[in-house]
Backbone as CSV, one residue per row, in Angstrom:
resi,resn,N_x,N_y,N_z,CA_x,CA_y,CA_z,C_x,C_y,C_z
1,MET,82.910,143.583,110.655,83.958,143.865,111.603,83.421,143.822,113.041
2,ARG,82.242,144.435,113.211,81.650,144.466,114.540,81.379,143.043,115.026
3,ARG,80.957,142.157,114.115,80.663,140.773,114.479,81.923,140.083,115.002
4,TRP,83.080,140.343,114.405,84.330,139.739,114.860,84.705,140.211,116.254
5,ILE,84.444,141.476,116.537,84.740,142.009,117.876,83.869,141.324,118.918
6,VAL,82.578,141.135,118.592,81.657,140.464,119.514,82.098,139.023,119.728
7,VAL,82.465,138.325,118.648,82.919,136.931,118.760,84.176,136.859,119.609
8,ALA,85.124,137.764,119.381,86.368,137.774,120.161,86.077,138.015,121.645
9,ALA,85.156,138.935,121.918,84.797,139.223,123.314,84.171,137.999,123.980
10,LEU,83.314,137.278,123.258,82.694,136.068,123.817,83.730,134.990,124.086
11,VAL,84.690,134.818,123.183,85.756,133.821,123.375,86.579,134.169,124.603
12,LEU,86.953,135.430,124.752,87.729,135.848,125.925,86.943,135.642,127.211
13,ALA,85.659,135.940,127.194,84.821,135.735,128.382,84.753,134.256,128.745
14,ALA,84.622,133.393,127.750,84.575,131.950,128.002,85.887,131.469,128.599
15,CYS,87.017,131.986,128.109,88.319,131.605,128.672,88.416,132.039,130.126
16,GLY,87.907,133.240,130.414,87.925,133.730,131.791,87.106,132.862,132.710
17,GLU,85.940,132.395,132.232,85.101,131.511,133.047,85.802,130.194,133.305
18,ALA,86.467,129.644,132.274,87.186,128.374,132.451,88.313,128.544,133.458
19,GLN,89.042,129.672,133.365,90.128,129.951,134.305,89.587,130.062,135.726
20,GLN,88.471,130.775,135.891,87.884,130.943,137.217,87.404,129.608,137.769
21,ARG,86.782,128.785,136.933,86.293,127.478,137.360,87.469,126.591,137.768
22,GLU,88.552,126.628,136.987,89.731,125.817,137.290,90.328,126.238,138.631
23,THR,90.418,127.540,138.882,90.960,128.039,140.134,90.079,127.620,141.306
24,SER,88.768,127.711,141.155,87.864,127.320,142.231,87.976,125.833,142.534
25,GLU,88.151,125.019,141.493,88.295,123.582,141.721,89.631,123.259,142.371
26,ALA,90.679,124.011,142.022,91.997,123.749,142.591,92.059,124.148,144.057
27,TYR,91.282,125.167,144.457,91.307,125.654,145.827,89.883,125.743,146.381
28,PRO,89.207,124.592,146.566,87.807,124.637,146.976,87.575,125.266,148.339
29,VAL,88.492,125.115,149.281,88.282,125.676,150.612,88.339,127.190,150.556
30,VAL,89.338,127.724,149.854,89.510,129.165,149.765,88.321,129.792,149.050
31,ALA,87.778,129.107,148.041,86.662,129.640,147.274,85.361,129.618,148.067
32,ALA,85.266,128.761,149.061,84.040,128.652,149.852,84.127,129.595,151.050
33,PRO,83.295,130.625,151.106,83.415,131.622,152.170,83.098,131.105,153.565
34,ASN,82.433,129.968,153.677,82.080,129.476,155.007,83.205,128.668,155.655
35,TYR,84.315,128.452,154.961,85.463,127.761,155.538,86.475,128.783,156.018
36,ASN,87.017,128.573,157.195,88.094,129.416,157.685,89.393,128.664,157.433
37,SER,90.117,129.063,156.395,91.354,128.367,156.034,92.582,129.170,156.435
38,ASN,92.418,130.086,157.388,93.534,130.922,157.840,94.292,130.269,158.984
39,ILE,95.604,130.528,158.993,96.464,130.100,160.099,97.469,131.209,160.341
40,GLY,97.638,131.571,161.609,98.557,132.648,161.952,98.760,132.726,163.451
41,PRO,99.322,133.830,163.944,99.593,133.957,165.378,98.352,133.863,166.263
42,SER,97.190,134.205,165.715,95.972,134.206,166.539,95.175,132.907,166.458
43,GLY,95.648,131.920,165.683,94.949,130.650,165.637,94.918,130.042,164.256
44,ALA,94.146,128.969,164.130,94.034,128.250,162.858,92.627,127.702,162.711
45,ALA,92.065,127.823,161.518,90.735,127.288,161.198,89.648,127.834,162.121
46,GLY,89.880,129.005,162.687,88.908,129.589,163.613,89.108,129.173,165.056
47,ILE,90.080,128.328,165.323,90.381,127.888,166.690,91.467,128.803,167.244
48,ALA,91.201,129.429,168.389,92.146,130.401,168.936,92.534,130.111,170.380
49,ALA,92.186,128.916,170.874,92.492,128.568,172.260,92.821,127.086,172.356
50,ALA,93.404,126.703,173.474,93.737,125.298,173.717,92.470,124.565,174.144
51,LEU,91.631,124.279,173.178,90.362,123.588,173.439,90.612,122.167,173.914
52,PRO,89.600,121.543,174.513,89.723,120.117,174.822,89.975,119.340,173.530
53,MET,90.780,118.325,173.612,91.130,117.504,172.458,90.016,116.485,172.234
54,SER,88.893,116.978,171.677,87.754,116.105,171.416,87.100,116.483,170.101
55,ILE,86.487,115.499,169.459,85.784,115.730,168.193,84.688,116.785,168.389
56,GLU,83.976,116.710,169.501,82.863,117.631,169.755,83.343,119.074,169.868
57,ALA,84.408,119.307,170.637,84.916,120.668,170.835,85.456,121.246,169.530
58,VAL,86.173,120.411,168.758,86.753,120.872,167.497,85.660,121.131,166.461
59,THR,84.663,120.270,166.392,83.560,120.456,165.444,82.810,121.752,165.732
60,ALA,82.597,122.052,167.001,81.904,123.286,167.365,82.726,124.523,167.001
61,ALA,84.053,124.433,167.124,84.920,125.583,166.865,85.259,125.765,165.391
62,ALA,85.231,124.682,164.622,85.604,124.741,163.202,84.504,124.125,162.345
63,PRO,83.353,124.780,162.289,82.241,124.226,161.511,82.579,124.191,160.014
64,ASN,81.877,123.355,159.300,82.011,123.190,157.850,83.211,122.355,157.426
65,TYR,84.001,121.910,158.370,85.068,120.960,158.059,84.593,119.548,158.392
66,ILE,85.173,118.564,157.744,84.969,117.169,158.115,85.997,116.888,159.207
67,VAL,85.533,116.559,160.391,86.406,116.369,161.546,86.524,114.878,161.828
68,ALA,87.767,114.403,161.971,87.985,112.974,162.217,89.173,112.769,163.149
69,GLU,89.116,111.690,163.910,90.229,111.301,164.763,91.081,110.292,164.000
70,VAL,92.416,110.470,164.030,93.317,109.576,163.299,94.486,109.171,164.187
71,ASP,95.070,108.030,163.863,96.278,107.579,164.560,97.472,108.348,164.032
72,ASP,98.367,108.742,164.929,99.578,109.452,164.543,100.685,109.034,165.502
73,HIS,101.896,109.482,165.236,103.001,109.190,166.137,104.126,110.199,165.948
74,VAL,104.896,110.394,166.999,106.083,111.232,166.960,107.190,110.453,167.645
75,GLU,108.285,110.251,166.910,109.438,109.514,167.429,109.014,108.195,168.077
76,GLY,108.125,107.476,167.414,107.699,106.166,167.868,106.595,106.171,168.907
77,GLU,106.233,107.342,169.414,105.173,107.416,170.419,103.833,107.666,169.729
78,ALA,102.895,106.729,169.932,101.589,106.811,169.275,100.637,107.736,170.046
79,PHE,99.780,108.415,169.308,98.744,109.248,169.899,97.630,109.449,168.876
80,LYS,96.520,110.018,169.323,95.397,110.337,168.440,95.464,111.810,168.065
81,ALA,95.413,112.094,166.774,95.337,113.465,166.271,93.932,113.664,165.717
82,ILE,93.574,114.911,165.458,92.284,115.225,164.852,92.566,115.963,163.551
83,THR,91.884,115.556,162.479,92.068,116.218,161.193,90.846,117.046,160.827
84,LEU,91.096,118.141,160.141,90.047,118.980,159.566,90.221,118.894,158.063
85,SER,89.218,118.337,157.386,89.316,118.121,155.944,88.205,118.829,155.200
86,ALA,88.503,119.135,153.931,87.513,119.689,153.010,87.504,118.769,151.806
87,GLY,86.356,118.164,151.534,86.322,117.165,150.471,87.191,115.995,150.883
88,ASP,88.129,115.613,150.017,89.011,114.498,150.359,90.412,114.965,150.740
89,GLU,90.572,116.263,151.053,91.889,116.781,151.421,91.946,117.205,152.877
90,GLU,92.982,116.739,153.562,93.243,117.205,154.925,93.821,118.613,154.829
91,VAL,93.183,119.550,155.518,93.652,120.937,155.498,94.462,121.230,156.761
92,PHE,93.987,120.780,157.917,94.686,121.001,159.176,94.756,119.698,159.969
93,ARG,95.839,119.553,160.748,95.978,118.431,161.675,96.213,119.011,163.066
94,ILE,95.422,118.527,164.018,95.477,119.021,165.394,96.189,117.984,166.259
95,ASN,97.217,118.440,166.980,97.999,117.568,167.853,97.718,117.890,169.315
96,PRO,97.735,116.861,170.166,97.386,117.068,171.580,98.580,117.477,172.445
97,THR,98.267,117.976,173.632,99.295,118.216,174.645,99.822,116.862,175.122
98,ALA,100.897,116.883,175.898,101.520,115.642,176.366,100.546,114.760,177.146
99,ASP,99.611,115.383,177.877,98.646,114.588,178.641,97.418,114.197,177.806
100,ARG,97.413,114.591,176.527,96.361,114.231,175.541,95.006,114.893,175.822
101,ARG,94.964,115.876,176.714,93.684,116.462,177.100,93.293,117.692,176.287
102,TYR,94.280,118.457,175.812,93.987,119.712,175.132,94.739,119.812,173.800
103,ILE,94.355,120.793,173.003,95.060,121.057,171.748,96.409,121.683,172.067
104,HIS,97.459,121.110,171.521,98.802,121.692,171.653,99.152,122.522,170.429
105,SER,98.895,121.952,169.220,99.247,122.667,167.996,98.315,122.269,166.857
106,ILE,98.275,123.143,165.862,97.550,122.871,164.621,98.523,123.133,163.490
107,VAL,98.693,122.148,162.611,99.642,122.289,161.507,98.930,122.107,160.170
108,THR,99.532,122.660,159.129,99.013,122.460,157.783,100.145,122.295,156.791
109,ARG,99.902,121.416,155.843,100.771,121.241,154.679,99.929,121.384,153.417
110,SER,98.758,121.964,153.567,97.790,122.071,152.485,97.922,123.400,151.741
111,THR,97.726,123.344,150.435,97.717,124.579,149.635,96.443,125.375,149.865
112,GLN,95.489,124.827,150.598,94.247,125.548,150.886,94.433,126.603,151.976
113,ALA,95.372,126.378,152.878,95.569,127.278,154.009,96.319,128.540,153.584
114,ARG,96.086,129.617,154.331,96.734,130.895,154.054,97.250,131.510,155.355
115,SER,98.470,132.053,155.271,99.037,132.799,156.402,98.467,134.212,156.381
116,PRO,98.731,135.015,157.412,98.257,136.405,157.392,98.816,137.192,156.202
117,ALA,99.974,136.780,155.687,100.594,137.462,154.544,100.175,136.839,153.215
118,GLY,99.243,135.865,153.266,98.769,135.223,152.045,99.679,134.139,151.514
119,GLU,100.625,133.676,152.316,101.568,132.650,151.870,100.870,131.305,151.702
120,ILE,101.398,130.502,150.765,100.822,129.209,150.425,101.917,128.147,150.517
121,VAL,101.616,127.054,151.194,102.550,125.938,151.303,102.883,125.423,149.912
122,GLY,104.170,125.151,149.700,104.632,124.601,148.430,104.886,125.641,147.363
123,GLN,104.484,126.891,147.615,104.666,127.951,146.623,105.477,129.128,147.144
124,SER,105.221,129.558,148.349,105.867,130.753,148.890,107.305,130.467,149.305
125,LYS,108.153,131.462,149.123,109.574,131.363,149.466,109.869,132.157,150.729
126,PHE,110.965,131.810,151.377,111.403,132.512,152.581,111.629,133.995,152.292
127,ALA,112.068,134.315,151.092,112.375,135.701,150.718,111.175,136.637,150.847
128,VAL,109.942,136.098,150.769,108.753,136.958,150.835,108.108,136.999,152.222
129,ALA,108.655,136.267,153.169,108.087,136.271,154.526,108.295,137.637,155.176
130,PRO,107.298,138.137,155.918,107.484,139.408,156.613,108.647,139.295,157.605
131,PRO,109.685,140.129,157.480,110.899,139.996,158.315,110.630,139.949,159.816
132,GLU,109.664,140.741,160.295,109.393,140.767,161.732,108.755,139.466,162.219
133,GLN,108.198,138.669,161.306,107.562,137.411,161.693,108.498,136.213,161.586
134,VAL,109.700,136.442,161.059,110.696,135.372,160.967,112.009,135.820,161.619
135,ALA,111.871,136.535,162.723,113.037,137.085,163.423,113.851,136.003,164.127
136,PHE,113.211,134.910,164.512,113.898,133.804,165.186,113.785,132.563,164.314
137,CYS,114.923,131.976,163.930,114.922,130.771,163.088,115.892,129.734,163.643
138,ALA,115.575,128.473,163.440,116.435,127.366,163.861,116.319,126.236,162.849
139,THR,117.410,125.501,162.666,117.369,124.382,161.727,116.383,123.336,162.215
140,GLU,115.797,122.630,161.264,114.809,121.595,161.579,114.758,120.622,160.408
141,GLN,114.695,119.347,160.706,114.519,118.340,159.662,113.059,118.304,159.251
142,PHE,112.825,118.183,157.953,111.458,118.081,157.457,111.388,116.898,156.503
143,ASP,110.675,115.852,156.905,110.560,114.630,156.109,111.931,114.134,155.641
144,GLY,112.900,114.195,156.545,114.227,113.671,156.252,115.129,114.610,155.469
145,THR,114.667,115.812,155.157,115.512,116.764,154.431,115.813,117.960,155.324
146,LEU,116.910,118.641,155.009,117.329,119.794,155.795,116.384,120.963,155.582
147,GLY,116.028,121.612,156.666,115.168,122.771,156.583,115.329,123.631,157.815
148,PHE,114.411,124.544,157.998,114.449,125.415,159.171,113.045,125.924,159.466
149,ALA,112.833,126.339,160.706,111.547,126.873,161.149,111.774,128.260,161.732
150,CYS,110.820,129.172,161.475,110.961,130.558,161.928,109.688,131.061,162.588
151,SER,109.882,131.947,163.577,108.777,132.622,164.239,109.266,133.983,164.724
152,THR,108.468,134.635,165.525,108.847,135.941,166.051,109.876,135.821,167.170
153,ALA,109.866,134.686,167.882,110.782,134.432,168.997,110.787,132.932,169.272
154,ALA,111.662,132.493,170.176,111.752,131.065,170.504,110.431,130.528,171.042
155,ASP,109.631,131.403,171.661,108.333,130.978,172.198,107.174,131.487,171.330
156,GLY,107.435,131.752,170.059,106.409,132.257,169.149,105.255,131.281,168.990
157,GLN,104.070,131.805,168.670,102.900,130.945,168.511,102.669,130.515,167.069
158,PHE,103.261,131.216,166.099,103.068,130.866,164.698,104.428,130.626,164.044
159,TRP,104.571,129.425,163.460,105.844,129.023,162.865,105.671,128.707,161.387
160,ARG,106.615,129.156,160.598,106.716,128.793,159.188,107.881,127.822,159.072
161,VAL,107.672,126.691,158.409,108.724,125.691,158.235,109.102,125.664,156.756
162,TYR,110.404,125.723,156.491,110.909,125.789,155.116,111.824,124.611,154.816
163,SER,111.830,124.208,153.567,112.732,123.177,153.072,113.765,123.842,152.179
164,LEU,115.029,123.501,152.379,116.088,124.066,151.546,116.095,123.405,150.173
165,PRO,116.604,124.096,149.168,116.656,123.509,147.826,117.478,122.226,147.813
166,GLU,117.191,121.366,146.846,117.935,120.102,146.703,119.422,120.368,146.607
167,GLY,120.199,119.506,147.235,121.650,119.630,147.175,122.245,120.543,148.217
168,ALA,121.417,121.122,149.082,121.932,122.012,150.133,122.772,121.202,151.114
169,ALA,123.901,121.771,151.502,124.787,121.102,152.456,124.193,121.200,153.862
170,ASP,124.478,120.180,154.685,124.022,120.218,156.071,124.625,121.425,156.781
171,ALA,123.835,122.024,157.638,124.309,123.171,158.412,124.057,122.891,159.881
172,GLY,125.014,123.238,160.712,124.883,123.009,162.143,123.913,123.967,162.801
173,SER,123.727,125.128,162.185,122.806,126.123,162.731,122.198,126.923,161.587
174,PHE,121.163,127.664,161.890,120.514,128.495,160.885,121.500,129.499,160.297
175,GLU,122.342,130.057,161.142,123.297,131.070,160.707,124.306,130.526,159.691
176,GLU,124.509,129.224,159.667,125.479,128.621,158.738,124.894,128.336,157.355
177,ILE,123.590,128.516,157.188,122.963,128.273,155.886,123.311,129.429,154.946
178,GLU,123.713,129.089,153.725,124.084,130.110,152.750,122.893,131.020,152.438
179,PRO,123.118,132.335,152.365,122.023,133.283,152.092,121.237,132.970,150.816
180,ASP,121.901,132.541,149.749,121.191,132.212,148.508,120.231,131.050,148.718
181,LEU,120.633,130.081,149.529,119.765,128.935,149.816,118.570,129.371,150.660
182,LEU,118.810,130.264,151.604,117.709,130.780,152.422,116.677,131.471,151.541
183,HIS,117.149,132.300,150.644,116.276,133.067,149.753,115.335,132.147,148.987
184,ASP,115.844,130.988,148.537,115.063,130.067,147.709,114.366,128.959,148.487
185,ALA,114.479,128.965,149.812,113.816,127.933,150.620,112.298,128.046,150.449
186,THR,111.635,126.884,150.356,110.195,126.829,150.091,109.413,126.520,151.360
187,LEU,108.303,127.228,151.553,107.411,126.982,152.687,106.779,125.601,152.538
188,VAL,106.958,124.735,153.545,106.419,123.375,153.471,105.402,123.064,154.576
189,GLU,105.359,123.913,155.582,104.408,123.686,156.677,104.208,124.981,157.436
190,MET,102.993,125.161,157.952,102.723,126.267,158.880,102.156,125.649,160.147
191,ARG,102.527,126.222,161.289,102.215,125.605,162.576,101.784,126.672,163.577
192,TRP,100.624,126.471,164.188,100.180,127.354,165.262,100.276,126.587,166.578
193,ILE,100.906,127.212,167.578,101.027,126.606,168.903,99.990,127.265,169.806
194,ALA,99.135,126.448,170.404,98.060,126.983,171.256,98.644,127.567,172.543
195,PRO,97.986,128.591,173.079,98.424,129.119,174.395,98.312,128.017,175.438
196,ARG,99.166,128.055,176.417,99.125,127.031,177.470,97.885,127.174,178.317
197,VAL,97.332,126.036,178.711,96.110,126.020,179.516,96.453,126.352,180.963
């Protein structure tokens, strides 16, 4: 009988190790303590100021990430963005100010990033967002689908962007979105806006 208990304990321990290994592989940035995968009102990836928009400045501020310059565009206007990647996954994307000299914003659509409340893109719902941090909301298109973005105020520095469930009717304003749809809206992006230089 004692032998069966020992065997059962070993099997359970092996399952726990496999589960832990699977979790670490699924979230390599979070599992690695030398990566700063946080994004919130005080900054993102360890960056807390409108640094110069350069590979050198970003590399110094966000060590342990793979830093690269990439082509991007907004409404047909081309510009250079900077990405922070871990392995082969982009964790953060840094966008420049209008004059291209400084960091304007840092955004993430990665499951590696975490908000101050521990929220995860693609998993967390609007219903669990801290109410004081989503006091101001406005409708916003996200990849061609209806959604909304929320912060503490219209000039907030940290924004959560949500996508409404499939089949949601267009709404002219945030207030017109049905409460049940709001409850089930999924976090699809987090965005930190740098302080003005």
